C-alpha positions as CSV (number, residue, x, y, z in Angstrom):
1,M,-8.8,24.1,-48.0
2,P,-9.7,25.7,-44.7
3,R,-9.2,24.0,-41.3
4,V,-11.8,22.0,-39.7
5,R,-13.2,23.8,-36.7
6,M,-12.8,21.6,-33.5
7,S,-15.2,21.5,-30.9
8,D,-14.4,22.8,-27.7
9,A,-14.7,19.1,-26.4
10,D,-12.1,18.2,-29.3
11,I,-9.7,20.8,-28.1
12,A,-10.1,19.7,-24.4
13,A,-9.4,16.2,-25.5
14,A,-6.2,17.1,-27.5
15,R,-5.0,19.2,-24.6
16,K,-5.2,16.4,-22.2
17,N,-3.4,13.7,-24.4
18,I,-0.4,16.2,-25.0
19,L,-0.4,17.0,-21.4
20,Q,-0.2,13.2,-20.6
21,Q,2.4,12.7,-23.3
22,A,4.4,16.0,-21.7
23,V,4.3,14.1,-18.5
24,E,5.6,10.8,-19.6
25,I,8.6,12.7,-20.9
26,V,8.8,14.7,-17.7
27,R,8.9,11.1,-15.9
28,E,11.5,9.8,-18.1
29,V,14.1,12.7,-18.4
30,G,12.9,15.7,-16.1
31,F,11.8,18.9,-16.7
32,D,15.0,20.1,-18.4
33,G,14.5,17.6,-21.0
34,L,11.0,18.9,-22.1
35,S,10.9,21.0,-25.0
36,M,8.1,21.6,-27.4
37,R,10.1,20.0,-30.3
38,V,10.6,16.9,-28.3
39,L,7.0,16.8,-27.2
40,A,6.1,17.2,-30.9
41,N,8.6,14.4,-32.1
42,H,6.9,12.3,-29.3
43,L,3.3,13.0,-30.6
44,G,4.5,12.8,-34.2
45,V,3.2,16.2,-35.0
46,S,5.0,19.4,-36.2
47,P,5.9,21.9,-33.3
48,G,3.7,24.5,-34.8
49,A,0.6,21.9,-34.1
50,L,1.2,22.2,-30.2
51,Y,1.2,25.9,-30.3
52,R,-2.8,25.5,-31.3
53,Y,-3.2,24.4,-28.0
54,F,-0.3,25.4,-25.7
55,P,1.2,28.7,-27.0
56,S,4.5,27.8,-25.1
57,K,6.4,25.4,-22.7
58,T,5.6,27.8,-20.0
59,E,1.6,27.4,-20.8
60,L,2.2,23.5,-20.9
61,L,3.9,23.6,-17.3
62,W,1.0,26.1,-15.9
63,A,-1.5,23.3,-17.1
64,F,0.6,20.4,-15.5
65,W,0.4,22.5,-12.6
66,A,-3.3,23.2,-12.4
67,E,-3.8,19.4,-12.9
68,G,-2.0,18.6,-10.2
69,I,-3.6,21.4,-7.8
70,D,-7.0,20.2,-8.8
71,Q,-6.0,16.6,-8.0
72,L,-5.2,18.1,-4.5
73,R,-8.4,20.0,-4.0
74,T,-10.3,16.9,-5.0
75,V,-8.6,14.7,-2.3
76,F,-9.0,17.3,0.8
77,A,-12.6,18.1,-0.3
78,T,-13.2,14.5,-0.1
79,L,-11.4,14.0,3.4
80,D,-13.0,17.1,4.6
81,A,-16.8,16.1,3.6
82,T,-16.1,12.1,4.9
83,I,-14.4,12.6,8.2
84,A,-16.3,14.3,11.1
85,D,-13.5,14.7,13.5
86,P,-11.3,17.4,13.3
87,V,-8.1,16.4,14.7
88,A,-8.7,13.2,12.6
89,A,-9.5,15.1,9.6
90,T,-6.4,17.1,9.9
91,R,-4.0,14.2,10.2
92,A,-5.7,12.8,7.2
93,M,-4.9,15.9,5.1
94,M,-1.3,15.8,6.1
95,H,-1.0,12.4,5.4
96,A,-2.8,12.7,2.2
97,Y,-0.4,16.0,1.3
98,A,2.3,13.6,1.6
99,D,1.0,10.7,-0.3
100,F,0.2,13.3,-3.1
101,C,3.9,14.8,-3.1
102,L,5.8,11.5,-2.9
103,A,3.7,9.7,-5.4
104,D,5.3,12.2,-7.8
105,A,8.7,13.6,-7.4
106,H,8.7,15.8,-10.7
107,R,5.0,17.1,-10.2
108,F,6.2,18.2,-6.6
109,Q,9.0,20.0,-7.9
110,L,7.5,21.8,-10.4
111,L,4.4,22.7,-8.3
112,F,6.6,24.1,-5.2
113,L,10.2,24.2,-6.1
114,N,10.1,25.4,-9.8
115,P,11.4,29.0,-9.8
116,A,10.2,29.4,-13.0
117,L,6.5,28.9,-11.8
118,E,6.3,30.8,-8.5
119,C,3.7,29.9,-6.1
120,A,2.5,33.6,-5.6
121,D,2.0,34.0,-9.3
122,A,0.1,30.6,-9.4
123,L,-2.0,31.5,-6.5
124,Q,-3.0,35.0,-8.3
125,R,-4.0,32.8,-11.5
126,D,-6.3,30.6,-9.6
127,A,-7.4,31.6,-6.2
128,S,-9.1,28.1,-5.8
129,S,-5.5,26.7,-5.5
130,L,-5.8,27.7,-1.6
131,L,-8.8,25.4,-1.2
132,P,-6.7,22.7,0.6
133,F,-5.1,25.2,2.8
134,E,-8.4,26.8,3.8
135,L,-10.0,23.3,4.5
136,L,-7.0,22.6,6.9
137,V,-7.6,26.1,8.7
138,K,-11.3,25.2,9.0
139,R,-10.3,21.8,10.6
140,V,-7.8,23.5,12.9
141,A,-10.3,26.0,13.9
142,Q,-12.8,23.4,14.8
143,A,-10.1,21.7,17.1
144,A,-9.4,24.6,18.9
145,N,-13.1,25.3,19.4
146,S,-13.8,21.9,20.8
147,G,-10.4,22.4,23.2
148,I,-8.2,19.9,21.6
149,L,-6.0,22.8,20.5
150,P,-5.4,26.0,22.2
151,P,-7.2,29.6,21.2
152,G,-5.2,31.3,18.5
153,D,-5.1,32.2,15.0
154,P,-6.3,29.1,13.0
155,Q,-4.4,30.2,9.9
156,Q,-1.2,30.7,11.6
157,Q,-1.8,27.1,13.3
158,A,-2.6,25.3,9.9
159,A,0.6,27.1,8.6
160,I,2.7,25.8,11.1
161,L,1.3,22.3,10.5
162,W,1.5,22.4,6.8
163,A,5.2,24.1,7.0
164,S,6.1,21.2,9.2
165,A,4.7,18.3,6.6
166,H,6.3,20.6,3.5
167,G,9.4,20.9,5.2
168,A,9.9,17.1,5.7
169,I,8.4,16.4,2.2
170,T,11.3,18.8,0.8
171,L,14.2,17.1,2.8
172,V,13.0,13.8,1.6
173,M,12.6,14.9,-1.9
174,T,15.9,16.8,-2.2
175,M,18.3,15.5,0.4
176,T,18.7,11.9,-1.1
177,E,21.9,11.3,0.4
178,L,20.3,11.1,3.9
179,D,18.4,7.8,5.0
180,F,14.9,8.9,6.1
181,G,13.7,5.6,6.4
182,D,10.2,5.1,5.3
183,P,9.2,8.5,4.1
184,H,5.8,8.0,4.9
185,A,6.3,7.4,8.5
186,F,9.1,10.2,8.6
187,I,6.8,12.6,7.4
188,A,3.6,11.6,9.5
189,Q,6.0,11.6,12.7
190,T,6.9,15.0,11.8
191,A,3.3,15.8,11.4
192,E,2.6,14.3,14.6
193,A,5.1,15.8,16.8
194,T,3.9,19.5,15.4
195,L,0.3,18.6,16.3
196,R,1.4,17.4,19.6
197,G,3.4,20.7,20.3
198,L,0.4,22.9,18.9
199,S,-2.2,20.8,21.4
200,T,-3.1,22.1,24.8
201,A,-0.4,21.7,27.2
202,G,1.5,19.4,24.8
203,A,-1.4,16.6,25.4
204,T,-1.6,14.0,22.6
205,P,-4.5,15.0,20.8
């Protein structure tokens, strides 16, 4: 009997369900514990059935990566659309980035620390992944134009801000033997110190 052809909506729904189940497995046992066979057993289907939707574990992880980046894009776009003050928007974006990363350690490790899915390769696959950073660059440029930040390359200034927050997040995530106190406060203080360092004459922006 021929296989019933699935609609695009059916395929998308099936992929979403598979991805959600994969996320649950990863949260329980980590990425090393995820395999197509383990996922198939979890779903009650044959491993071959999964390959209809994801040709490999790597493709599955790419989908997980894309979903996470899409969520981050949405958050940054909302902040950009709703906060007029450029410095307030910059702060909010850094805080939102910290919240996003701290909310799911496994997702953060896959997005930014997994050598099998290098960020450069990911960005080549989906150039829109740069949107969060581009929005930060835009707000840093606005702050410079208003005299709050000194004239300079807004992309470099935004990269410094992002690096400070990202570095603090990575420390909190990986150096678990150290006590950083409240991670959100630690990351916010790091970003704030960097912002003060970038501001005109070191004044508090």
